[in-house]
Short mmCIF file of the C-alpha atoms (twelve columns), coordinates in Angstrom:
data_MODEL
# 
_entry.id   MODEL 
# 
loop_
_atom_site.group_PDB 
_atom_site.id 
_atom_site.type_symbol 
_atom_site.label_atom_id 
_atom_site.label_alt_id 
_atom_site.label_comp_id 
_atom_site.label_asym_id 
_atom_site.label_seq_id 
_atom_site.Cartn_x 
_atom_site.Cartn_y 
_atom_site.Cartn_z 
_atom_site.pdbx_PDB_model_num 
ATOM 1   C CA . MET A 1   82.024  121.381 71.179  1 
ATOM 2   C CA . ARG A 2   84.821  118.818 71.476  1 
ATOM 3   C CA . GLN A 3   88.349  119.819 70.641  1 
ATOM 4   C CA . GLN A 4   89.796  117.797 67.825  1 
ATOM 5   C CA . ILE A 5   93.274  117.045 66.572  1 
ATOM 6   C CA . GLN A 6   94.239  115.924 63.133  1 
ATOM 7   C CA . ARG A 7   96.389  112.825 62.610  1 
ATOM 8   C CA . ARG A 8   97.343  111.491 59.198  1 
ATOM 9   C CA . SER A 9   94.278  112.808 57.443  1 
ATOM 10  C CA . GLN A 10  91.797  111.612 60.027  1 
ATOM 11  C CA . ILE A 11  90.213  113.668 62.761  1 
ATOM 12  C CA . VAL A 12  90.297  112.168 66.253  1 
ATOM 13  C CA . PRO A 13  88.521  113.634 69.299  1 
ATOM 14  C CA . GLN A 14  91.070  114.806 71.870  1 
ATOM 15  C CA . GLU A 15  90.852  112.926 75.172  1 
ATOM 16  C CA . LYS A 16  91.128  114.673 78.495  1 
ATOM 17  C CA . ILE A 17  93.278  112.943 81.081  1 
ATOM 18  C CA . TYR A 18  92.860  113.552 84.792  1 
ATOM 19  C CA . ASP A 19  95.304  112.017 87.309  1 
ATOM 20  C CA . ASP A 20  94.675  111.666 91.022  1 
ATOM 21  C CA . PHE A 21  96.823  110.091 93.752  1 
ATOM 22  C CA . PHE A 22  95.879  106.541 94.698  1 
ATOM 23  C CA . ALA A 23  97.418  103.489 96.358  1 
ATOM 24  C CA . TYR A 24  96.563  99.797  96.156  1 
ATOM 25  C CA . SER A 25  97.312  97.608  99.164  1 
ATOM 26  C CA . THR A 26  97.518  93.863  99.696  1 
ATOM 27  C CA . GLY A 27  96.116  94.339  103.174 1 
ATOM 28  C CA . ILE A 28  97.922  92.531  105.979 1 
ATOM 29  C CA . LEU A 29  99.240  89.146  104.823 1 
ATOM 30  C CA . ALA A 30  100.166 86.613  107.523 1 
ATOM 31  C CA . LEU A 31  103.260 84.697  106.441 1 
ATOM 32  C CA . GLY A 32  103.837 81.481  108.393 1 
ATOM 33  C CA . ALA A 33  106.971 80.740  110.439 1 
ATOM 34  C CA . THR A 34  108.279 78.161  107.971 1 
ATOM 35  C CA . VAL A 35  111.006 78.536  105.366 1 
ATOM 36  C CA . GLY A 36  109.164 78.497  102.039 1 
ATOM 37  C CA . ALA A 37  105.796 79.614  103.473 1 
ATOM 38  C CA . THR A 38  103.987 81.492  100.702 1 
ATOM 39  C CA . GLN A 39  101.253 84.123  100.529 1 
ATOM 40  C CA . LEU A 40  99.541  85.096  97.273  1 
ATOM 41  C CA . ASN A 41  97.329  88.135  96.968  1 
ATOM 42  C CA . ASN A 42  95.497  89.566  93.966  1 
ATOM 43  C CA . ILE A 43  94.898  93.283  93.621  1 
ATOM 44  C CA . THR A 44  92.165  94.170  91.121  1 
ATOM 45  C CA . ILE A 45  92.515  97.570  89.498  1 
ATOM 46  C CA . GLN A 46  89.184  99.343  89.825  1 
ATOM 47  C CA . ALA A 47  87.042  99.718  86.712  1 
ATOM 48  C CA . ASP A 48  86.797  103.518 86.891  1 
ATOM 49  C CA . SER A 49  90.370  104.207 85.739  1 
ATOM 50  C CA . ASP A 50  93.786  102.902 84.754  1 
ATOM 51  C CA . PHE A 51  96.509  102.870 87.435  1 
ATOM 52  C CA . VAL A 52  100.007 104.309 87.004  1 
ATOM 53  C CA . TRP A 53  102.260 102.552 89.543  1 
ATOM 54  C CA . GLU A 54  105.197 104.724 90.682  1 
ATOM 55  C CA . LYS A 55  106.353 103.700 94.189  1 
ATOM 56  C CA . LEU A 56  106.571 100.531 96.280  1 
ATOM 57  C CA . THR A 57  106.558 100.305 100.086 1 
ATOM 58  C CA . TYR A 58  105.926 97.660  102.706 1 
ATOM 59  C CA . PHE A 59  105.111 97.407  106.383 1 
ATOM 60  C CA . ALA A 60  106.118 94.367  108.419 1 
ATOM 61  C CA . ASP A 61  105.766 93.214  112.009 1 
ATOM 62  C CA . THR A 62  106.128 89.993  113.959 1 
ATOM 63  C CA . GLY A 63  103.076 90.539  116.141 1 
ATOM 64  C CA . ALA A 64  104.953 92.594  118.756 1 
ATOM 65  C CA . ALA A 65  104.837 96.328  119.363 1 
ATOM 66  C CA . LEU A 66  107.283 98.307  117.253 1 
ATOM 67  C CA . THR A 67  109.408 101.365 117.733 1 
ATOM 68  C CA . GLU A 68  111.669 103.057 115.214 1 
ATOM 69  C CA . ALA A 69  114.588 101.090 116.665 1 
ATOM 70  C CA . THR A 70  112.785 97.735  116.429 1 
ATOM 71  C CA . ARG A 71  111.551 98.075  112.847 1 
ATOM 72  C CA . VAL A 72  111.195 94.640  111.229 1 
ATOM 73  C CA . ILE A 73  113.210 93.907  108.101 1 
ATOM 74  C CA . PRO A 74  111.553 90.726  106.818 1 
ATOM 75  C CA . LEU A 75  113.612 88.056  105.080 1 
ATOM 76  C CA . VAL A 76  111.091 87.330  102.331 1 
ATOM 77  C CA . THR A 77  111.109 87.402  98.550  1 
ATOM 78  C CA . LEU A 78  108.597 89.212  96.369  1 
ATOM 79  C CA . MET A 79  107.263 88.619  92.865  1 
ATOM 80  C CA . ILE A 80  104.771 90.953  91.183  1 
ATOM 81  C CA . THR A 81  102.909 89.677  88.121  1 
ATOM 82  C CA . ASP A 82  100.611 91.491  85.688  1 
ATOM 83  C CA . THR A 83  98.177  88.604  85.236  1 
ATOM 84  C CA . GLY A 84  96.563  90.173  82.156  1 
ATOM 85  C CA . SER A 85  99.764  89.902  80.142  1 
ATOM 86  C CA . GLY A 86  101.354 87.169  82.283  1 
ATOM 87  C CA . ARG A 87  104.401 89.418  82.601  1 
ATOM 88  C CA . GLN A 88  106.438 89.221  85.781  1 
ATOM 89  C CA . MET A 89  108.104 92.417  86.990  1 
ATOM 90  C CA . PHE A 90  111.393 90.623  87.877  1 
ATOM 91  C CA . ASN A 91  113.315 87.764  86.259  1 
ATOM 92  C CA . GLN A 92  113.096 85.898  89.578  1 
ATOM 93  C CA . PRO A 93  111.709 86.628  93.069  1 
ATOM 94  C CA . VAL A 94  113.688 89.411  94.753  1 
ATOM 95  C CA . SER A 95  114.278 90.262  98.405  1 
ATOM 96  C CA . LEU A 96  111.455 92.522  99.552  1 
ATOM 97  C CA . ASN A 97  113.874 94.974  101.134 1 
ATOM 98  C CA . ALA A 98  115.838 95.254  97.853  1 
ATOM 99  C CA . ILE A 99  112.838 96.501  95.843  1 
ATOM 100 C CA . ALA A 100 110.465 98.071  98.398  1 
ATOM 101 C CA . GLY A 101 111.112 100.668 101.061 1 
ATOM 102 C CA . PRO A 102 109.667 100.670 104.562 1 
ATOM 103 C CA . GLY A 103 106.826 103.085 105.320 1 
ATOM 104 C CA . GLY A 104 107.728 106.626 104.336 1 
ATOM 105 C CA . LEU A 105 110.837 105.619 102.350 1 
ATOM 106 C CA . PRO A 106 109.390 104.216 99.119  1 
ATOM 107 C CA . TYR A 107 111.282 102.530 96.330  1 
ATOM 108 C CA . ILE A 108 110.690 104.777 93.301  1 
ATOM 109 C CA . LEU A 109 110.335 102.909 90.019  1 
ATOM 110 C CA . SER A 110 112.754 104.068 87.327  1 
ATOM 111 C CA . ARG A 111 109.810 104.106 84.921  1 
ATOM 112 C CA . PRO A 112 106.144 104.156 85.977  1 
ATOM 113 C CA . LYS A 113 104.124 101.041 85.060  1 
ATOM 114 C CA . LEU A 114 100.607 101.378 83.648  1 
ATOM 115 C CA . PHE A 115 97.956  98.826  84.629  1 
ATOM 116 C CA . ASP A 116 94.676  98.919  82.716  1 
ATOM 117 C CA . ALA A 117 91.341  99.294  84.470  1 
ATOM 118 C CA . ASN A 118 89.924  95.906  85.542  1 
ATOM 119 C CA . SER A 119 93.348  94.242  85.363  1 
ATOM 120 C CA . THR A 120 94.779  92.124  88.170  1 
ATOM 121 C CA . ILE A 121 98.161  92.346  89.867  1 
ATOM 122 C CA . GLN A 122 99.373  89.243  91.696  1 
ATOM 123 C CA . ILE A 123 101.677 89.694  94.686  1 
ATOM 124 C CA . SER A 124 103.629 86.641  95.882  1 
ATOM 125 C CA . LEU A 125 105.650 86.600  99.116  1 
ATOM 126 C CA . VAL A 126 107.860 83.672  100.144 1 
ATOM 127 C CA . ASN A 127 109.427 83.378  103.595 1 
ATOM 128 C CA . ARG A 128 113.188 82.726  103.752 1 
ATOM 129 C CA . LEU A 129 113.360 82.380  107.550 1 
ATOM 130 C CA . ALA A 130 111.525 80.352  110.217 1 
ATOM 131 C CA . GLN A 131 109.903 83.539  111.539 1 
ATOM 132 C CA . ALA A 132 106.255 84.546  111.221 1 
ATOM 133 C CA . TYR A 133 105.608 87.956  109.688 1 
ATOM 134 C CA . ASN A 134 102.610 90.184  109.039 1 
ATOM 135 C CA . ILE A 135 103.334 92.096  105.846 1 
ATOM 136 C CA . GLU A 136 101.456 94.706  103.850 1 
ATOM 137 C CA . VAL A 137 102.689 95.705  100.384 1 
ATOM 138 C CA . LEU A 138 101.557 99.064  99.010  1 
ATOM 139 C CA . LEU A 139 101.685 100.160 95.360  1 
ATOM 140 C CA . SER A 140 101.419 103.970 95.193  1 
ATOM 141 C CA . GLY A 141 100.813 106.059 92.125  1 
ATOM 142 C CA . ARG A 142 97.992  107.710 90.235  1 
ATOM 143 C CA . LYS A 143 94.571  106.776 89.000  1 
ATOM 144 C CA . ARG A 144 94.366  107.916 85.378  1 
ATOM 145 C CA . PHE A 145 90.865  108.941 84.380  1 
ATOM 146 C CA . THR A 146 90.125  109.420 80.690  1 
ATOM 147 C CA . LEU A 147 87.265  111.813 80.087  1 
ATOM 148 C CA . GLY A 148 85.644  111.701 76.675  1 
# 
């Protein structure tokens, strides 16, 4: 039998919430070696659950082998848009390195952001330097399953 809770004289079935780690990636985006070169990528939240976004990281290279000492810090700006609501996450594009950490050093959001199942997140990168980059942006958090 389902557990029930009472709210303002109506009985509502209690939902069970199950969270599991998950990350959404843009995949590798090739940003041309021109100032103003732009890459757009849409991430579709899977239909099986909502997504609670908590951390933001990136990986960048210039096509050459990397070591810890030669880590690439790309001079690009980032804009993240919730296309369902049309809401942008920043008032203007921000430097990628100011809002996302490299690899294992994520930027932790001050407040997690919930994206509904089947929604779309648009990632926009704009190059500020005449240097080609390969960049992957990773949104880490939790899939939120609601079990009836």
